N, CA, C, O and the ligand as a Tripos MOL2 file, in Angstrom:
@<TRIPOS>MOLECULE
protein
  265   263    67     0     0
PROTEIN
NO_CHARGES

@<TRIPOS>ATOM
      1 N           0.8360   -1.2450    0.0450 N.3       1 MET1
      2 CA          0.0320    0.0980   -0.0320 C.3       1 MET1
      3 C           0.8790    1.3090   -0.0080 C.2       1 MET1
      4 O           1.9480    1.3270    0.6030 O.2       1 MET1
      5 N           0.4680    2.2120   -0.5920 N.am      2 GLU2
      6 CA          1.1030    3.5380   -0.4890 C.3       2 GLU2
      7 C          -0.0190    4.6450   -0.0630 C.2       2 GLU2
      8 O          -1.2320    4.4510   -0.1480 O.2       2 GLU2
      9 N           0.5060    5.6600    0.3410 N.am      3 ARG3
     10 CA         -0.2900    6.8570    0.9400 C.3       3 ARG3
     11 C          -0.4320    7.8140   -0.2290 C.2       3 ARG3
     12 O           0.5480    8.1620   -0.8870 O.2       3 ARG3
     13 N          -1.6520    8.2310   -0.4750 N.am      4 ILE4
     14 CA         -1.9520    9.1800   -1.5220 C.3       4 ILE4
     15 C          -2.9390   10.1680   -1.0510 C.2       4 ILE4
     16 O          -3.8260    9.8740   -0.2500 O.2       4 ILE4
     17 N          -2.7760   11.3590   -1.5630 N.am      5 CYS5
     18 CA         -3.7370   12.4780   -1.0580 C.3       5 CYS5
     19 C          -5.0570   12.3080   -1.7970 C.2       5 CYS5
     20 O          -5.0790   12.1000   -3.0100 O.2       5 CYS5
     21 N          -6.1620   12.4000   -1.0510 N.am      6 ALA6
     22 CA         -7.5010   12.1950   -1.6380 C.3       6 ALA6
     23 C          -7.8530   13.4540   -2.4530 C.2       6 ALA6
     24 O          -8.7760   13.4120   -3.2670 O.2       6 ALA6
     25 N          -7.0510   14.7020   -2.2260 N.am      7 ASN7
     26 CA         -7.5610   15.8530   -2.9020 C.3       7 ASN7
     27 C          -6.6540   16.1120   -4.0370 C.2       7 ASN7
     28 O          -7.1760   16.3460   -5.1270 O.2       7 ASN7
     29 N          -5.3650   16.1020   -3.9350 N.am      8 CYS8
     30 CA         -4.3460   16.4680   -5.0300 C.3       8 CYS8
     31 C          -3.6930   15.2820   -5.6320 C.2       8 CYS8
     32 O          -3.0380   15.4010   -6.6680 O.2       8 CYS8
     33 N          -3.8540   14.0350   -4.9750 N.am      9 HIS9
     34 CA         -3.2830   12.8620   -5.4450 C.3       9 HIS9
     35 C          -1.6650   12.8090   -5.3880 C.2       9 HIS9
     36 O          -0.9410   12.0700   -6.0560 O.2       9 HIS9
     37 N          -1.2740   13.7720   -4.4280 N.am     10 ALA10
     38 CA          0.2210   13.5730   -4.1440 C.3      10 ALA10
     39 C           0.5000   12.2230   -3.5260 C.2      10 ALA10
     40 O          -0.3030   11.7430   -2.7260 O.2      10 ALA10
     41 N           1.5860   11.6080   -3.8610 N.am     11 VAL11
     42 CA          1.8630   10.3540   -3.3570 C.3      11 VAL11
     43 C           2.9660   10.5620   -2.2030 C.2      11 VAL11
     44 O           3.9810   11.2170   -2.4370 O.2      11 VAL11
     45 N           2.7280    9.9830   -0.9640 N.am     12 LEU12
     46 CA          3.6970   10.1750    0.0860 C.3      12 LEU12
     47 C           4.7210    9.0760    0.1100 C.2      12 LEU12
     48 O           4.4020    7.8980   -0.0480 O.2      12 LEU12
     49 N           6.0660    9.5100    0.3290 N.am     13 ALA13
     50 CA          7.0350    8.5520    0.3470 C.3      13 ALA13
     51 C           6.7500    7.4580    1.4300 C.2      13 ALA13
     52 O           6.0890    7.7370    2.4300 O.2      13 ALA13
     53 N           7.2340    6.2750    1.2240 N.am     14 ALA14
     54 CA          6.8900    5.1470    1.9980 C.3      14 ALA14
     55 C           7.4210    5.3690    3.4910 C.2      14 ALA14
     56 O           6.8550    4.8090    4.4300 O.2      14 ALA14
     57 N           8.4460    6.1430    3.6670 N.am     15 ASN15
     58 CA          9.1430    6.1970    4.9840 C.3      15 ASN15
     59 C           8.5950    7.4830    5.7140 C.2      15 ASN15
     60 O           9.1060    7.8900    6.7570 O.2      15 ASN15
     61 N           7.4910    8.1180    5.0820 N.am     16 LYS16
     62 CA          6.9660    9.2700    5.8080 C.3      16 LYS16
     63 C           5.6070    8.9320    6.2360 C.2      16 LYS16
     64 O           4.8190    8.2430    5.5880 O.2      16 LYS16
     65 N           5.3650    9.5380    7.5220 N.am     17 LYS17
     66 CA          4.0140    9.2790    8.0160 C.3      17 LYS17
     67 C           3.2450   10.6400    8.2670 C.2      17 LYS17
     68 O           3.7170   11.5110    8.9990 O.2      17 LYS17
     69 N           2.0930   10.7620    7.6480 N.am     18 ALA18
     70 CA          1.3890   12.0000    7.7720 C.3      18 ALA18
     71 C          -0.0750   11.7110    7.5990 C.2      18 ALA18
     72 O          -0.5010   10.8880    6.7880 O.2      18 ALA18
     73 N          -0.8000   12.4090    8.3770 N.am     19 ASP19
     74 CA         -2.2090   12.2210    8.3490 C.3      19 ASP19
     75 C          -2.8660   13.2120    7.3060 C.2      19 ASP19
     76 O          -3.9680   13.0110    6.7960 O.2      19 ASP19
     77 N          -2.1080   14.2440    7.0630 N.am     20 TRP20
     78 CA         -2.5000   15.2480    6.1210 C.3      20 TRP20
     79 C          -1.5720   15.5310    5.1560 C.2      20 TRP20
     80 O          -0.3780   15.4610    5.4470 O.2      20 TRP20
     81 N          -1.9850   15.8920    3.8640 N.am     21 CYS21
     82 CA         -1.0480   16.1340    2.6710 C.3      21 CYS21
     83 C          -0.2590   17.2720    2.9720 C.2      21 CYS21
     84 O          -0.8140   18.3390    3.2360 O.2      21 CYS21
     85 N           1.1350   17.1490    2.9590 N.am     22 PRO22
     86 CA          2.0710   18.1530    2.9960 C.3      22 PRO22
     87 C           1.8600   19.2800    1.8980 C.2      22 PRO22
     88 O           2.2200   20.4420    2.0880 O.2      22 PRO22
     89 N           1.2910   18.8720    0.8170 N.am     23 ALA23
     90 CA          1.2430   19.8990   -0.2710 C.3      23 ALA23
     91 C          -0.1520   20.7930   -0.1400 C.2      23 ALA23
     92 O          -0.0960   22.0190   -0.2390 O.2      23 ALA23
     93 N          -1.2890   20.1620    0.0670 N.am     24 CYS24
     94 CA         -2.4800   20.9090    0.0700 C.3      24 CYS24
     95 C          -3.3200   20.7390    1.4250 C.2      24 CYS24
     96 O          -4.3650   21.3660    1.5980 O.2      24 CYS24
     97 N          -2.8150   19.8800    2.3430 N.am     25 GLY25
     98 CA         -3.5980   19.7140    3.5740 C.3      25 GLY25
     99 C          -4.7850   18.8730    3.4980 C.2      25 GLY25
    100 O          -5.6090   18.8340    4.4110 O.2      25 GLY25
    101 N          -4.8890   18.1690    2.3770 N.am     26 GLY26
    102 CA         -5.9870   17.2240    2.2630 C.3      26 GLY26
    103 C          -5.7600   15.9590    2.9880 C.2      26 GLY26
    104 O          -4.6780   15.7430    3.5330 O.2      26 GLY26
    105 N          -6.8660   15.0010    3.0230 N.am     27 ALA27
    106 CA         -6.6300   13.9110    3.7540 C.3      27 ALA27
    107 C          -5.8340   12.7990    2.9630 C.2      27 ALA27
    108 O          -5.9490   12.6380    1.7480 O.2      27 ALA27
    109 N          -5.0300   12.0640    3.7690 N.am     28 MET28
    110 CA         -4.2050   11.0790    2.9920 C.3      28 MET28
    111 C          -4.9600    9.6750    3.0340 C.2      28 MET28
    112 O          -5.4850    9.3490    4.0990 O.2      28 MET28
    113 N          -5.0340    8.9220    2.0540 N.am     29 THR29
    114 CA         -5.8600    7.7060    1.9880 C.3      29 THR29
    115 C          -4.8090    6.5360    1.5060 C.2      29 THR29
    116 O          -3.7610    6.8250    0.9280 O.2      29 THR29
    117 N          -5.1750    5.2690    1.7850 N.am     30 ASP30
    118 CA         -4.2680    4.2470    1.2300 C.3      30 ASP30
    119 C          -4.7800    3.7440   -0.0920 C.2      30 ASP30
    120 O          -5.9820    3.7740   -0.3550 O.2      30 ASP30
    121 N          -3.9030    3.2970   -0.8950 N.am     31 ARG31
    122 CA         -4.2240    2.6710   -2.1520 C.3      31 ARG31
    123 C          -3.1650    1.5820   -2.5320 C.2      31 ARG31
    124 O          -2.0200    1.6480   -2.0850 O.2      31 ARG31
    125 N          -3.5780    0.5680   -3.3770 N.am     32 PRO32
    126 CA         -2.6140   -0.4300   -3.5030 C.3      32 PRO32
    127 C          -1.5580    0.2620   -4.3230 C.2      32 PRO32
    128 O          -1.8590    1.2670   -4.9670 O.2      32 PRO32
    129 N          -0.3110   -0.2360   -4.3300 N.am     33 GLU33
    130 CA          0.8270    0.2920   -5.1310 C.3      33 GLU33
    131 C           0.5740   -0.1640   -6.6400 C.2      33 GLU33
    132 O           0.0580   -1.2510   -6.9010 O.2      33 GLU33
    133 N           0.9580    0.7090   -7.5680 N.am     34 LEU34
    134 CA          0.8650    0.2770   -8.8600 C.3      34 LEU34
    135 C           1.8470   -0.9920   -9.1950 C.2      34 LEU34
    136 O           3.0140   -0.9920   -8.8010 O.2      34 LEU34
    137 N           1.3450   -1.9620   -9.8740 N.am     35 ALA35
    138 CA          2.1730   -3.1050   -9.9980 C.3      35 ALA35
    139 C           2.7710   -3.1740  -11.3270 C.2      35 ALA35
    140 O           2.5980   -4.1170  -12.0990 O.2      35 ALA35
    141 N           3.5890   -1.9850  -11.6020 N.am     36 GLU36
    142 CA          4.1980   -1.9200  -12.8950 C.3      36 GLU36
    143 C           5.6800   -2.0140  -12.7600 C.2      36 GLU36
    144 O           6.2820   -1.4180  -11.8660 O.2      36 GLU36
    145 N           6.2460   -2.7370  -13.6190 N.am     37 VAL37
    146 CA          7.7070   -3.0830  -13.5360 C.3      37 VAL37
    147 C           8.4250   -1.7000  -13.5320 C.2      37 VAL37
    148 O           9.4100   -1.5580  -12.8070 O.2      37 VAL37
    149 N           8.0240   -0.7770  -14.2300 N.am     38 GLU38
    150 CA          8.7130    0.5070  -14.3230 C.3      38 GLU38
    151 C           8.8320    1.1720  -13.0210 C.2      38 GLU38
    152 O           9.8570    1.7840  -12.7180 O.2      38 GLU38
    153 N           7.7280    1.0660  -12.1680 N.am     39 THR39
    154 CA          7.7520    1.8030  -10.8060 C.3      39 THR39
    155 C           8.7840    1.2900   -9.9100 C.2      39 THR39
    156 O           9.2230    1.9660   -8.9790 O.2      39 THR39
    157 N           9.2510   -0.1060  -10.2240 N.am     40 LYS40
    158 CA         10.2240   -0.6440   -9.3360 C.3      40 LYS40
    159 C          11.7350   -0.4480   -9.9090 C.2      40 LYS40
    160 O          12.7400   -0.4260   -9.1980 O.2      40 LYS40
    161 N          11.7120   -0.3180  -11.2560 N.am     41 ALA41
    162 CA         13.1480   -0.0830  -11.8530 C.3      41 ALA41
    163 C          13.5920    1.3310  -11.6520 C.2      41 ALA41
    164 O          14.7950    1.5740  -11.5590 O.2      41 ALA41
    165 N          12.7120    2.2610  -11.5810 N.am     42 VAL42
    166 CA         13.1740    3.5990  -11.4600 C.3      42 VAL42
    167 C          13.0030    4.0910   -9.9730 C.2      42 VAL42
    168 O          11.9000    4.1560   -9.4300 O.2      42 VAL42
    169 N          14.1680    4.4250   -9.3740 N.am     43 PRO43
    170 CA         13.9890    4.8300   -7.9560 C.3      43 PRO43
    171 C          13.2010    6.1630   -7.8770 C.2      43 PRO43
    172 O          13.4100    7.1020   -8.6450 O.2      43 PRO43
    173 N          12.2400    6.1700   -6.8450 N.am     44 ALA44
    174 CA         11.2330    7.2960   -6.7380 C.3      44 ALA44
    175 C          12.0620    8.4900   -6.2980 C.2      44 ALA44
    176 O          13.0220    8.3950   -5.5330 O.2      44 ALA44
    177 N          11.5940    9.6910   -6.8680 N.am     45 GLU45
    178 CA         12.2980   10.9510   -6.4940 C.3      45 GLU45
    179 C          11.3170   11.5130   -5.4840 C.2      45 GLU45
    180 O          10.1050   11.5210   -5.6960 O.2      45 GLU45
    181 N          11.9080   12.0090   -4.3190 N.am     46 VAL46
    182 CA         11.0070   12.4350   -3.1600 C.3      46 VAL46
    183 C          11.5200   13.9400   -2.8860 C.2      46 VAL46
    184 O          12.7210   14.2050   -2.8270 O.2      46 VAL46
    185 N          10.5750   14.8340   -2.7360 N.am     47 ASP47
    186 CA         10.9900   16.1220   -2.4780 C.3      47 ASP47
    187 C          11.0840   16.2720   -0.8620 C.2      47 ASP47
    188 O          10.9710   15.3460   -0.0590 O.2      47 ASP47
    189 N          11.3280   17.7150   -0.5420 N.am     48 HIS48
    190 CA         11.5840   17.8800    0.8640 C.3      48 HIS48
    191 C          10.4760   17.7380    1.7210 C.2      48 HIS48
    192 O          10.6710   17.6310    2.9320 O.2      48 HIS48
    193 N           9.2180   17.7230    1.2030 N.am     49 ARG49
    194 CA          8.0060   17.3830    1.9310 C.3      49 ARG49
    195 C           7.6460   15.8250    1.9980 C.2      49 ARG49
    196 O           6.6300   15.4540    2.5860 O.2      49 ARG49
    197 N           8.3790   15.0700    1.4740 N.am     50 GLY50
    198 CA          8.1960   13.6080    1.4420 C.3      50 GLY50
    199 C           7.1730   13.2260    0.4270 C.2      50 GLY50
    200 O           6.5120   12.2040    0.6120 O.2      50 GLY50
    201 N           6.9890   13.9680   -0.6360 N.am     51 ILE51
    202 CA          6.0300   13.6650   -1.7170 C.3      51 ILE51
    203 C           6.7900   12.9650   -2.8510 C.2      51 ILE51
    204 O           7.8370   13.4710   -3.2550 O.2      51 ILE51
    205 N           6.3830   11.9780   -3.3170 N.am     52 VAL52
    206 CA          6.9730   11.4060   -4.4810 C.3      52 VAL52
    207 C           6.6260   12.1890   -5.6550 C.2      52 VAL52
    208 O           5.4500   12.4660   -5.8910 O.2      52 VAL52
    209 N           7.5840   12.5620   -6.4070 N.am     53 LEU53
    210 CA          7.5080   13.4570   -7.6230 C.3      53 LEU53
    211 C           7.1550   12.6090   -8.7730 C.2      53 LEU53
    212 O           7.5840   11.4620   -8.8970 O.2      53 LEU53
    213 N           6.2780   13.2520   -9.7090 N.am     54 PRO54
    214 CA          5.9700   12.4420  -10.8590 C.3      54 PRO54
    215 C           7.1790   11.9530  -11.6670 C.2      54 PRO54
    216 O           8.1410   12.7120  -11.7850 O.2      54 PRO54
    217 N           7.1950   10.7670  -12.2180 N.am     55 ARG55
    218 CA          8.3450   10.2720  -13.1930 C.3      55 ARG55
    219 C           8.2320   11.0050  -14.3580 C.2      55 ARG55
    220 O           7.1580   11.3020  -14.8820 O.2      55 ARG55
    221 N           9.4770   11.3400  -14.8260 N.am     56 ARG56
    222 CA          9.3660   12.1170  -16.1150 C.3      56 ARG56
    223 C           9.7740   11.1510  -17.2150 C.2      56 ARG56
    224 O          10.4790   10.1550  -17.0570 O.2      56 ARG56
    225 N           9.2350   11.5810  -18.3540 N.am     57 HIS57
    226 CA          9.6300   10.8200  -19.5490 C.3      57 HIS57
    227 C          10.9580   11.0210  -20.0640 C.2      57 HIS57
    228 O          11.4170   12.1500  -19.8900 O.2      57 HIS57
    229 N          11.7270   10.1220  -20.6990 N.am     58 ALA58
    230 CA         13.0350   10.2260  -20.9970 C.3      58 ALA58
    231 C          13.3460   11.5560  -21.8430 C.2      58 ALA58
    232 O          14.4030   12.1830  -21.7700 O.2      58 ALA58
    233 N          12.2140   11.8930  -22.6850 N.am     59 VAL59
    234 CA         12.4930   13.0180  -23.5010 C.3      59 VAL59
    235 C          11.9220   14.3290  -22.9810 C.2      59 VAL59
    236 O          11.8240   15.3060  -23.7230 O.2      59 VAL59
    237 N          11.5390   14.3510  -21.6830 N.am     60 GLY60
    238 CA         10.8560   15.4130  -21.0110 C.3      60 GLY60
    239 C           9.3930   15.2930  -20.8330 C.2      60 GLY60
    240 O           8.7180   14.4570  -21.4340 O.2      60 GLY60
    241 N           8.8970   16.1980  -19.9450 N.am     61 GLY61
    242 CA          7.4450   16.0680  -19.6200 C.3      61 GLY61
    243 C           7.0730   15.1130  -18.6490 C.2      61 GLY61
    244 O           7.8450   14.2050  -18.3410 O.2      61 GLY61
    245 N           5.8750   15.2510  -18.1030 N.am     62 ILE62
    246 CA          5.4690   14.5170  -16.9340 C.3      62 ILE62
    247 C           4.4390   13.4610  -17.3340 C.2      62 ILE62
    248 O           3.4670   13.7790  -18.0190 O.2      62 ILE62
    249 N           4.6450   12.1670  -16.9010 N.am     63 ILE63
    250 CA          3.6420   11.0870  -17.3560 C.3      63 ILE63
    251 C           2.4350   11.3150  -16.2430 C.2      63 ILE63
    252 O           2.6290   11.2570  -15.0290 O.2      63 ILE63
    253 N           1.3810   11.5380  -16.7560 N.am     64 THR64
    254 CA          0.1240   11.7240  -15.9220 C.3      64 THR64
    255 C          -0.4760   10.3790  -15.4640 C.2      64 THR64
    256 O          -0.8950    9.5470  -16.2700 O.2      64 THR64
    257 N          -0.4930   10.2240  -14.2460 N.am     65 PRO65
    258 CA         -1.1430    8.8460  -13.7290 C.3      65 PRO65
    259 C          -2.6300    8.5990  -14.2260 C.2      65 PRO65
    260 O          -3.4160    9.5460  -14.2630 O.2      65 PRO65
    261 N          -2.9240    7.6130  -14.5190 N.am     66 GLN66
    262 CA         -4.2400    7.2710  -15.0860 C.3      66 GLN66
    263 C          -5.2850    7.2560  -13.8070 C.2      66 GLN66
    264 O          -6.4750    6.9960  -13.9850 O.2      66 GLN66
    265 ZN         -2.8070   16.9060   -1.3990 Zn       67 ZN67
@<TRIPOS>BOND
     1     1     2 1
     2     2     3 1
     3     3     4 2
     4     3     5 am
     5     5     6 1
     6     6     7 1
     7     7     8 2
     8     7     9 am
     9     9    10 1
    10    10    11 1
    11    11    12 2
    12    11    13 am
    13    13    14 1
    14    14    15 1
    15    15    16 2
    16    15    17 am
    17    17    18 1
    18    18    19 1
    19    19    20 2
    20    19    21 am
    21    21    22 1
    22    22    23 1
    23    23    24 2
    24    23    25 am
    25    25    26 1
    26    26    27 1
    27    27    28 2
    28    27    29 am
    29    29    30 1
    30    30    31 1
    31    31    32 2
    32    31    33 am
    33    33    34 1
    34    34    35 1
    35    35    36 2
    36    35    37 am
    37    37    38 1
    38    38    39 1
    39    39    40 2
    40    39    41 am
    41    41    42 1
    42    42    43 1
    43    43    44 2
    44    43    45 am
    45    45    46 1
    46    46    47 1
    47    47    48 2
    48    47    49 am
    49    49    50 1
    50    50    51 1
    51    51    52 2
    52    51    53 am
    53    53    54 1
    54    54    55 1
    55    55    56 2
    56    55    57 am
    57    57    58 1
    58    58    59 1
    59    59    60 2
    60    59    61 am
    61    61    62 1
    62    62    63 1
    63    63    64 2
    64    63    65 am
    65    65    66 1
    66    66    67 1
    67    67    68 2
    68    67    69 am
    69    69    70 1
    70    70    71 1
    71    71    72 2
    72    71    73 am
    73    73    74 1
    74    74    75 1
    75    75    76 2
    76    75    77 am
    77    77    78 1
    78    78    79 1
    79    79    80 2
    80    79    81 am
    81    81    82 1
    82    82    83 1
    83    83    84 2
    84    83    85 am
    85    85    86 1
    86    86    87 1
    87    87    88 2
    88    87    89 am
    89    89    90 1
    90    90    91 1
    91    91    92 2
    92    91    93 am
    93    93    94 1
    94    94    95 1
    95    95    96 2
    96    95    97 am
    97    97    98 1
    98    98    99 1
    99    99   100 2
   100    99   101 am
   101   101   102 1
   102   102   103 1
   103   103   104 2
   104   103   105 am
   105   105   106 1
   106   106   107 1
   107   107   108 2
   108   107   109 am
   109   109   110 1
   110   110   111 1
   111   111   112 2
   112   111   113 am
   113   113   114 1
   114   114   115 1
   115   115   116 2
   116   115   117 am
   117   117   118 1
   118   118   119 1
   119   119   120 2
   120   119   121 am
   121   121   122 1
   122   122   123 1
   123   123   124 2
   124   123   125 am
   125   125   126 1
   126   126   127 1
   127   127   128 2
   128   127   129 am
   129   129   130 1
   130   130   131 1
   131   131   132 2
   132   131   133 am
   133   133   134 1
   134   134   135 1
   135   135   136 2
   136   135   137 am
   137   137   138 1
   138   138   139 1
   139   139   140 2
   140   139   141 am
   141   141   142 1
   142   142   143 1
   143   143   144 2
   144   143   145 am
   145   145   146 1
   146   146   147 1
   147   147   148 2
   148   147   149 am
   149   149   150 1
   150   150   151 1
   151   151   152 2
   152   151   153 am
   153   153   154 1
   154   154   155 1
   155   155   156 2
   156   155   157 am
   157   157   158 1
   158   158   159 1
   159   159   160 2
   160   159   161 am
   161   161   162 1
   162   162   163 1
   163   163   164 2
   164   163   165 am
   165   165   166 1
   166   166   167 1
   167   167   168 2
   168   167   169 am
   169   169   170 1
   170   170   171 1
   171   171   172 2
   172   171   173 am
   173   173   174 1
   174   174   175 1
   175   175   176 2
   176   175   177 am
   177   177   178 1
   178   178   179 1
   179   179   180 2
   180   179   181 am
   181   181   182 1
   182   182   183 1
   183   183   184 2
   184   183   185 am
   185   185   186 1
   186   186   187 1
   187   187   188 2
   188   187   189 am
   189   189   190 1
   190   190   191 1
   191   191   192 2
   192   191   193 am
   193   193   194 1
   194   194   195 1
   195   195   196 2
   196   195   197 am
   197   197   198 1
   198   198   199 1
   199   199   200 2
   200   199   201 am
   201   201   202 1
   202   202   203 1
   203   203   204 2
   204   203   205 am
   205   205   206 1
   206   206   207 1
   207   207   208 2
   208   207   209 am
   209   209   210 1
   210   210   211 1
   211   211   212 2
   212   211   213 am
   213   213   214 1
   214   214   215 1
   215   215   216 2
   216   215   217 am
   217   217   218 1
   218   218   219 1
   219   219   220 2
   220   219   221 am
   221   221   222 1
   222   222   223 1
   223   223   224 2
   224   223   225 am
   225   225   226 1
   226   226   227 1
   227   227   228 2
   228   227   229 am
   229   229   230 1
   230   230   231 1
   231   231   232 2
   232   231   233 am
   233   233   234 1
   234   234   235 1
   235   235   236 2
   236   235   237 am
   237   237   238 1
   238   238   239 1
   239   239   240 2
   240   239   241 am
   241   241   242 1
   242   242   243 1
   243   243   244 2
   244   243   245 am
   245   245   246 1
   246   246   247 1
   247   247   248 2
   248   247   249 am
   249   249   250 1
   250   250   251 1
   251   251   252 2
   252   251   253 am
   253   253   254 1
   254   254   255 1
   255   255   256 2
   256   255   257 am
   257   257   258 1
   258   258   259 1
   259   259   260 2
   260   259   261 am
   261   261   262 1
   262   262   263 1
   263   263   264 2
@<TRIPOS>SUBSTRUCTURE
     1 MET1         2 RESIDUE 1 A MET
     2 GLU2         6 RESIDUE 1 A GLU
     3 ARG3        10 RESIDUE 1 A ARG
     4 ILE4        14 RESIDUE 1 A ILE
     5 CYS5        18 RESIDUE 1 A CYS
     6 ALA6        22 RESIDUE 1 A ALA
     7 ASN7        26 RESIDUE 1 A ASN
     8 CYS8        30 RESIDUE 1 A CYS
     9 HIS9        34 RESIDUE 1 A HIS
    10 ALA10       38 RESIDUE 1 A ALA
    11 VAL11       42 RESIDUE 1 A VAL
    12 LEU12       46 RESIDUE 1 A LEU
    13 ALA13       50 RESIDUE 1 A ALA
    14 ALA14       54 RESIDUE 1 A ALA
    15 ASN15       58 RESIDUE 1 A ASN
    16 LYS16       62 RESIDUE 1 A LYS
    17 LYS17       66 RESIDUE 1 A LYS
    18 ALA18       70 RESIDUE 1 A ALA
    19 ASP19       74 RESIDUE 1 A ASP
    20 TRP20       78 RESIDUE 1 A TRP
    21 CYS21       82 RESIDUE 1 A CYS
    22 PRO22       86 RESIDUE 1 A PRO
    23 ALA23       90 RESIDUE 1 A ALA
    24 CYS24       94 RESIDUE 1 A CYS
    25 GLY25       98 RESIDUE 1 A GLY
    26 GLY26      102 RESIDUE 1 A GLY
    27 ALA27      106 RESIDUE 1 A ALA
    28 MET28      110 RESIDUE 1 A MET
    29 THR29      114 RESIDUE 1 A THR
    30 ASP30      118 RESIDUE 1 A ASP
    31 ARG31      122 RESIDUE 1 A ARG
    32 PRO32      126 RESIDUE 1 A PRO
    33 GLU33      130 RESIDUE 1 A GLU
    34 LEU34      134 RESIDUE 1 A LEU
    35 ALA35      138 RESIDUE 1 A ALA
    36 GLU36      142 RESIDUE 1 A GLU
    37 VAL37      146 RESIDUE 1 A VAL
    38 GLU38      150 RESIDUE 1 A GLU
    39 THR39      154 RESIDUE 1 A THR
    40 LYS40      158 RESIDUE 1 A LYS
    41 ALA41      162 RESIDUE 1 A ALA
    42 VAL42      166 RESIDUE 1 A VAL
    43 PRO43      170 RESIDUE 1 A PRO
    44 ALA44      174 RESIDUE 1 A ALA
    45 GLU45      178 RESIDUE 1 A GLU
    46 VAL46      182 RESIDUE 1 A VAL
    47 ASP47      186 RESIDUE 1 A ASP
    48 HIS48      190 RESIDUE 1 A HIS
    49 ARG49      194 RESIDUE 1 A ARG
    50 GLY50      198 RESIDUE 1 A GLY
    51 ILE51      202 RESIDUE 1 A ILE
    52 VAL52      206 RESIDUE 1 A VAL
    53 LEU53      210 RESIDUE 1 A LEU
    54 PRO54      214 RESIDUE 1 A PRO
    55 ARG55      218 RESIDUE 1 A ARG
    56 ARG56      222 RESIDUE 1 A ARG
    57 HIS57      226 RESIDUE 1 A HIS
    58 ALA58      230 RESIDUE 1 A ALA
    59 VAL59      234 RESIDUE 1 A VAL
    60 GLY60      238 RESIDUE 1 A GLY
    61 GLY61      242 RESIDUE 1 A GLY
    62 ILE62      246 RESIDUE 1 A ILE
    63 ILE63      250 RESIDUE 1 A ILE
    64 THR64      254 RESIDUE 1 A THR
    65 PRO65      258 RESIDUE 1 A PRO
    66 GLN66      262 RESIDUE 1 A GLN
    67 ZN67       265 GROUP 0 **** ****
C-alpha cells in the first residue's frame, strides 16, 4: 500500500508518516501500489515534503497517472 492524497493525489514517500497532505492539507488515503515493473526499476524521486515526484519521460514532460 502507499499513501496518496485524496485531494491532489500527491503520493507520500513510504518512509513518511502524515495524516494530512504536506502539499495541500487534504486527507491521506491508502491505495494499492501500482504493479508496474517501471515503478520498481526507477527509484522514486522524493521532495523535501516527502512527496513522491511524478516520473518524467526520457524526452521530458510528466507522465500523468491514470
Ligand atoms: Zn494533497
